[in-house]
C-alpha positions in Angstrom: 30.5 -5.0 -17.8 30.1 -1.5 -16.4 26.5 -2.1 -15.0 27.4 -4.3 -12.1 29.7 -1.6 -10.8 27.0 1.1 -11.2 24.2 -0.7 -9.5 25.8 -1.1 -6.1 26.7 2.6 -6.1 23.2 3.6 -6.9 21.9 1.2 -4.3 24.1 2.7 -1.6 23.1 6.2 -2.7 19.4 5.3 -2.6 19.9 3.8 0.9 21.7 6.8 2.2 19.1 9.2 0.8 16.3 7.1 2.3 18.1 7.0 5.7 18.4 10.8 5.6 14.8 11.3 4.7 13.7 8.9 7.5 15.3 10.8 10.4 11.8 11.7 11.7 10.2 8.3 11.2 8.5 6.5 14.1 7.7 2.8 14.0 4.1 3.5 14.9 3.6 6.0 12.1 0.9 5.3 9.6 2.0 5.3 5.9 0.5 8.8 5.2 2.2 10.4 8.2 5.5 8.7 7.4 5.2 10.0 3.8 4.5 13.5 5.0 7.5 13.4 7.4 9.8 12.4 4.6 8.5 15.2 2.4 9.0 17.7 5.2 12.6 16.5 5.7 13.2 16.8 1.9 11.8 20.4 2.1 14.1 21.1 5.0 17.1 19.8 3.0 16.2 21.9 0.0 15.8 25.0 2.2 19.4 24.6 3.3 20.5 25.1 -0.3 18.0 27.5 -1.7 18.9 30.6 0.4 22.5 30.3 -0.8 21.3 31.6 -4.2 20.3 35.0 -2.6 23.8 36.6 -3.1 23.6 35.7 -6.8 20.2 37.4 -7.0 21.3 40.6 -5.2 24.9 41.2 -6.2 26.7 44.0 -4.4 24.6 43.6 -1.2 26.7 42.2 1.7 23.5 41.8 3.7 22.4 39.2 1.1 25.2 36.9 2.2 24.2 37.4 5.9 20.6 36.6 5.3 21.2 33.7 2.9 23.8 32.0 5.2 21.6 32.7 8.3 18.5 31.0 6.8 20.7 28.1 5.5 22.2 27.6 9.0 18.7 27.9 10.6 17.4 25.2 8.3 20.3 22.9 9.1 19.8 23.4 12.8 16.1 22.8 12.4 16.8 19.4 10.8 19.3 18.5 13.6 16.7 19.3 16.3 14.1 17.2 14.4 16.5 14.3 14.2 17.1 14.5 18.0 13.6 15.2 19.2 11.4 13.7 16.5 9.0 16.7 17.0 7.8 16.9 13.4 5.1 19.6 13.8 7.5 22.0 15.4 10.0 21.4 12.6 7.4 22.2 9.8 6.1 25.3 11.6 9.7 26.6 12.1 10.4 25.9 8.4 7.4 27.8 7.1 7.8 30.7 9.6 11.4 31.1 8.4 9.9 31.5 4.9 7.5 34.1 6.2 10.4 36.2 7.4 13.0 35.5 4.8 10.9 35.9 1.6 9.6 39.4 2.1 13.0 40.7 3.4 14.8 39.2 0.4 12.2 40.5 -1.9 12.6 44.0 -0.5 16.4 43.9 -0.7 16.2 42.7 -4.3 14.1 45.6 -5.5 10.6 44.4 -4.9 8.3 42.1 -6.9 9.0 44.1 -10.0 12.8 43.9 -9.6 15.1 41.1 -10.6 14.6 39.2 -7.3 10.9 38.7 -7.2 9.6 36.8 -4.1 6.1 35.9 -5.4 7.0 32.4 -6.4 9.3 31.8 -3.4 6.5 32.8 -1.1 4.3 30.1 -2.6 6.7 27.5 -1.1 5.2 28.4 2.3 1.7 26.9 1.6 3.4 24.3 -0.6 5.5 23.0 2.2 2.5 23.1 4.5 0.1 21.1 2.3 2.7 18.4 1.7 3.9 18.1 5.3 0.8 19.0 7.3 -2.0 18.0 5.1 -4.7 20.0 3.2 -6.8 21.1 6.1 -3.9 22.7 8.2 -2.3 24.1 5.1 -5.3 26.4 4.4 -4.2 29.0 7.0 -0.7 29.1 5.4 -2.2 29.8 2.0 -3.9 32.8 3.7 -0.5 33.8 5.1 0.9 33.6 1.5 -1.9 36.0 0.3 -1.1 38.4 3.1 2.6 38.3 2.2 1.8 39.0 -1.4 -0.3 42.0 -0.3 2.6 43.2 1.9 5.1 42.9 -0.9 2.8 44.8 -3.3 2.4 47.6 -0.7 6.1 48.0 -0.1 7.1 47.5 -3.7 7.4 51.2 -4.5 9.7 51.7 -1.5 11.8 48.6 -2.5 12.0 49.8 -6.1 13.0 53.3 -5.1 15.9 52.2 -2.8 17.3 49.6 -5.2 19.8 50.6 -7.8 18.6 50.2 -11.4 19.5 46.7 -12.6 20.7 45.9 -16.1 18.5 44.0 -18.4 20.7 41.0 -18.2 20.6 40.9 -14.4 16.8 41.4 -14.4 16.3 38.6 -16.9 18.6 36.2 -15.1 17.0 37.1 -11.8 13.4 36.5 -13.1 14.4 33.2 -14.6 16.3 32.0 -11.5 13.6 33.1 -9.1 10.9 31.4 -11.1 12.8 28.2 -12.0 14.4 27.4 -8.7 11.3 27.6 -6.4 9.2 25.8 -9.1 11.9 23.1 -9.4 11.7 22.6 -5.6 8.0 22.4 -5.8 8.2 19.9 -8.7 10.7 17.7 -6.8 8.6 17.6 -3.7 5.4 16.8 -5.7 7.2 14.2 -7.7 8.5 12.5 -4.5 5.1 12.7 -2.9 3.4 11.2 -5.9 6.0 8.4 -6.1 5.4 7.6 -2.5 1.6 7.8 -2.9 1.7 5.4 -5.9 3.9 3.0 -3.9 1.5 3.1 -1.0 -1.5 2.6 -3.2 0.3 -0.4 -4.8 0.9 -1.9 -1.4 -2.7 -1.4 -0.4 -3.9 -2.9 -3.7 -1.6 -5.9 -3.1 -3.0 -6.4 0.4 -6.6 -5.9 -0.8 -6.1 -8.4 -3.6 -4.6 -10.9 -1.2 -7.5 -10.5 1.2 -10.3 -10.7 -1.4 -10.6 -11.9 -5.0 -9.0 -9.6 -7.6 -12.3 -9.3 -9.5 -14.0 -8.1 -6.3 -11.1 -5.8 -5.5 -11.4 -4.1 -8.9 -15.1 -3.4 -8.3 -14.3 -1.9 -4.9 -11.7 0.4 -6.4 -14.3 1.5 -8.9 -16.5 2.7 -6.1 -18.9 -0.1 -5.4 -19.8 -0.4 -1.7 -22.3 -3.1 -1.5 -21.2 -6.2 -3.5 -23.6 -9.2 -3.5 -24.1 -11.5 -6.4 -25.8 -14.9 -7.2 -23.6 -17.6 -8.7 -25.8 -20.3 -10.2 -23.0 -22.8 -11.0 -20.2 -23.3 -8.5 -18.3 -26.1 -6.8 -17.1 -25.7 -3.3 -14.2 -27.6 -1.7 -13.5 -28.1 2.0 -10.2 -29.7 3.2 -9.4 -30.7 6.8 -6.4 -32.2 8.6 -7.3 -35.5 10.2 -5.7 -35.9 13.6 -4.6 -32.3 13.8 -6.1 -31.5 17.2 -4.4 -34.2 19.2 -1.2 -33.6 17.3 -1.3 -29.9 18.1 -2.0 -30.5 21.8 1.3 -32.4 22.2 3.4 -30.2 19.8 5.1 -26.8 20.6 3.0 -23.9 19.3 5.8 -22.5 17.0 6.0 -25.9 15.2 2.2 -26.1 14.9 2.1 -22.6 13.2 5.1 -23.5 11.0 3.6 -26.7 9.8 0.2 -25.1 9.1 2.0 -22.3 7.3 3.9 -24.8 5.1 0.7 -26.8 4.3 -1.6 -23.9 3.6 1.1 -22.1 1.6 1.4 -25.2 -0.6 -2.4 -25.3 -0.9 -2.5 -21.6 -1.8 -0.1 -22.2 -4.7 -2.2 -25.2 -5.9 -5.4 -23.2 -5.6 -4.0 -20.4 -7.7 -2.6 -22.8 -10.3 -6.0 -24.5 -10.6 -7.8 -21.2 -11.1 -10.0 -21.5 -8.0 -10.6 -18.9 -5.4 -9.5 -19.4 -1.8 -12.3 -18.3 0.5 -10.7 -18.7 3.9 -8.9 -21.0 6.4 -10.6 -22.0 9.6 -8.2 -23.5 12.1 -6.8 -26.5 10.2 -9.6 -26.3 7.6 -9.2 -24.9 4.1 -12.1 -23.7 1.8 -12.0 -22.8 -1.9 -14.5 -22.4 -4.7 -14.7 -22.7 -8.4 -17.1 -20.6 -10.4 -17.2 -17.6 -8.1 -16.6 -14.7 -8.3 -15.5 -15.5 -11.9 -17.9 -18.0 -13.5 -16.5 -21.0 -15.3 -18.2 -23.9 -17.1 -15.7 -26.5 -15.8 -16.0 -25.6 -12.1 -16.6 -29.2 -11.0 -13.6 -30.6 -12.9 -11.4 -27.7 -11.7 -12.3 -28.4 -8.1 -11.5 -32.1 -8.5 -8.2 -31.2 -10.0 -7.3 -29.1 -7.0 -8.5 -31.8 -4.6 -6.3 -34.4 -6.2 -3.3 -32.1 -6.2 -3.9 -31.4 -2.5 -4.0 -35.1 -1.6 -0.8 -35.7 -3.5 0.8 -32.6 -2.0 -0.2 -33.7 1.5 1.5 -37.1 1.0 4.7 -35.3 0.2 4.4 -32.8 3.1 3.8 -35.6 5.6 7.3 -37.0 4.7 9.0 -33.6 4.4 7.5 -32.1 7.6 7.6 -35.4 9.5 3.9 -35.1 10.6 1.4 -37.9 11.1 -1.5 -36.0 9.4 -3.8 -36.9 6.6 -6.1 -34.7 4.6 -9.9 -35.3 4.1 -11.6 -33.4 1.3 -15.3 -32.8 0.6 -16.8 -31.3 -2.6 -20.3 -30.2 -3.5 -21.8 -28.3 -6.4 -24.7 -25.9 -6.7 -25.8 -22.3 -6.6 -24.4 -19.9 -4.0 -24.6 -16.2 -3.1 -21.4 -14.3 -2.6 -20.5 -10.9 -1.4 -18.2 -8.7 0.6 -18.8 -8.3 4.3 -17.2 -6.1 6.9 -15.9 -2.5 6.7 -12.6 -2.5 8.6 -11.6 -6.0 7.6 -13.1 -6.9 4.3 -14.0 -10.5 3.5 -15.4 -12.2 0.4 -17.6 -15.1 1.5 -20.2 -17.4 -0.1 -23.4 -18.8 1.4 -25.9 -21.5 0.3 -26.9 -25.2 0.7 -24.0 -26.2 -1.5 -21.5 -24.7 0.9 -23.1 -26.5 3.9 -23.2 -29.8 1.9 -19.5 -29.4 0.9 -18.6 -29.0 4.5 -20.6 -32.1 5.4 -18.9 -34.0 2.6 -15.6 -33.3 4.3 -16.6 -33.9 7.9 -18.3 -37.2 7.0 -15.5 -38.2 4.6 -12.7 -40.7 4.8 -9.0 -39.7 5.6 -6.9 -39.5 2.5 -9.9 -39.5 0.2 -12.1 -37.1 -1.7 -15.8 -37.3 -1.2 -18.2 -35.6 -3.6 -21.9 -35.0 -3.7 -24.5 -36.3 -6.2 -24.6 -33.0 -8.1 -20.8 -32.9 -8.5 -20.8 -36.6 -9.6 -23.4 -35.7 -12.2 -21.3 -32.8 -13.5 -18.1 -34.9 -13.7 -19.8 -37.8 -15.5 -17.1 -40.0 -17.1 -14.2 -37.8 -15.8 -14.0 -39.7 -12.5 -14.3 -43.2 -11.1 -16.1 -43.4 -7.8 -17.4 -45.6 -5.1 -20.9 -45.0 -4.0 -21.8 -45.0 -0.3 -24.8 -44.1 1.9 -24.2 -41.6 4.6 -26.6 -40.1 7.2 -25.5 -36.4 7.0 -26.5 -34.0 9.7 -29.0 -31.4 8.3 -29.4 -33.3 5.0 -30.5 -36.8 6.1 -29.7 -40.0 4.3 -27.5 -39.1 1.3 -25.8 -41.0 -1.5 -22.2 -39.7 -1.7 -19.2 -40.8 -3.8 -15.6 -41.4 -2.9 -13.2 -40.6 -5.7 -10.9 -43.5 -6.6 
């Protein structure tokens, strides 16, 4: 009974945190830049809180309160300016420059790197923030700055240690633990957030990739293959086309044309997936799918026929539901094909071969509301289908015997 009350609270908290982290987002940002901006904002938020621990590290030093509160106020103002201007690079540079000033001063006041308030780990947040917010290339210079700061702190350590009052063992122990755990905890939280966002982005890319090309091909691409081309000796190709679509589209508002096509093709997509075939592409009002590629299967002809029959039945229902005077015409042919991935910016898995061209002709020379199959497909289906033979003069193939499925 308690969970329904907790979930809305968590959802509101998550929404509030996301809104806060998104103050620098721009609608035109790419995913990587948006992720870096949110990491930078998270770093800015943590920098508001982290300096407030300085008075605890250097008890008895009033200046510690001044420095800690000043850096905390600076970090808050830096975030406010970011929210108003959206100038992210200025925000990050101001953030890391504040660390360049704050860390060595705090380290000196705390007795140096050998005192209870060591700044070595705090200083590492400077290149840490930079690499997460600005990227690896631009962060290299800030790592050099970190090394310079370490050298400076080593050089002034004798002076810092001489001016500081001797600290008790307890204070030294607590200071060392605090000044190691807190900055490393900040680093961990930023890395964790970055990795979660990276995994989410990769999952989104994988989903888009899998939707664009077959999952078997997408897996090979993720493994590093760059040129994918294979021969598939046993496949069956299906082409479907809307009869009467062009004149109907010419007298129909564009938004309705797109909506109807979306409903029809979405239904075909579901049937294709359920039948285990692979959708290759849509061309205008045409739909193409294949069985036996890129994953071979012995029953490719029967699977293609199952899909074709389901598409005909689905189209009959869609005509009534969508109130459109359209019919489907389907052509099927079987044979070997070559398949592969083409393109670099927009990947596409496609297939080529005489069987593809013949399947297209089976559709274009077919009969509305019927399924026309080639001789090769008829031979593979044998007793699984009843057919009507016909003689058709097919462009590019000459006089052919084809079969209409009953």
